[in-house]
Phi, psi and omega in degrees: 000125182249164172249137169216163179240139193305329182285343192232109180282067175207166189229158165232154169297160181296139181310327184287354176271003177293151182286183181298332175279348182105350185289130184249318187206163182227131172104204183084209184215177182251027178297158185300316180302314183290321179295318179293324176297315180301306182294330176303328183245023172073024180253140183222150175276146180198109184197170180264168182301324185268013177246163171289171176294125179249133180248135192234144174219086189296151176293332174237142184241136179255116188232164169234130169282120183310313182297336183251016180300135189258131173259107180300149181305324179298338184269341186295329179293325180299316181284322182290337184248010178048048182294324178248156162251160184224140169240156180229128178059029176257334185223047186305316184291323177294323182293313181295323176302311178297322177296327180290319192258353182286143181280131181239141179292145180056031176217122181260110178087191184219152176270356183275091183283170175297323179292322174299316178300315178300314182298312181290327173297324174292318175308315181301313185295340180266355176090016182254331178254143186225159183226149170239128184243129183250135187235147172221122180050052174065018179238130174290123186242355183187166180172177178202164172214160182191189187235128180252117177232124182059237181252014182246127174252121181265108178283133185258310185199159175216162174217157179216131177253346171224163184305132171073006183289324178284326177295320176300317181298318178297317179289326176294320175301322177304315179295319176298310185295321177304313178296326186269358174093007177288151178250334194216139166254121177269105179273355173073301179227161184305138177215121175302321179306311181280337176301323182291343180261006178117004185290150181204161184264143170228163181286163178298323178294317175299321182289327183288331174297321178291323179299314178304316177295320182294335178296339181271358183265138179288138173259129179264106185271094177200153176292146179285145180279000000 
């Protein structure tokens, strides 16, 4: 059983056919049409440079309800005192470069390949992928990027070069999404970082119910102001 969207003559297996690790399909390409089809059904690519393209639909999904996003007390000072400044959709390529190259604990290498960078930069140019950039003293110190489809924003990666910069980016993202009528941040997989902001796990079936509702929502392909 395959999934397709009327505008795009291509298919993915049904998300419920993913294996226990969440792997759904192998191969294909990272063209805009295929990526949009994938995200419409909650499917995303994740693979290393030496692997073919791997498409995932996890059995558990980690999400944040935009309206219930939690601001830890430790972050209120940052917002109340304007410790950081923020730009949106102004430096997408720089953000994805930083996400690719930042050193992460317990992680060897990166899944952000050169092809991933090219593909998501194209998505950004079409108004589907977005970035939040956090600055301190004219230096970019944190940020994130992801894909907005309907009322679901799929967070892809974030980076932080000083304490709490990426958390600030996530909270600022929540404010943007709330203003623009989004309902959900799809974190894809568990993160203690995002759990502190209100993240929680739901089943694949529960998430697919959200996806079906989201198929009825219009996607506005434009850069954020």
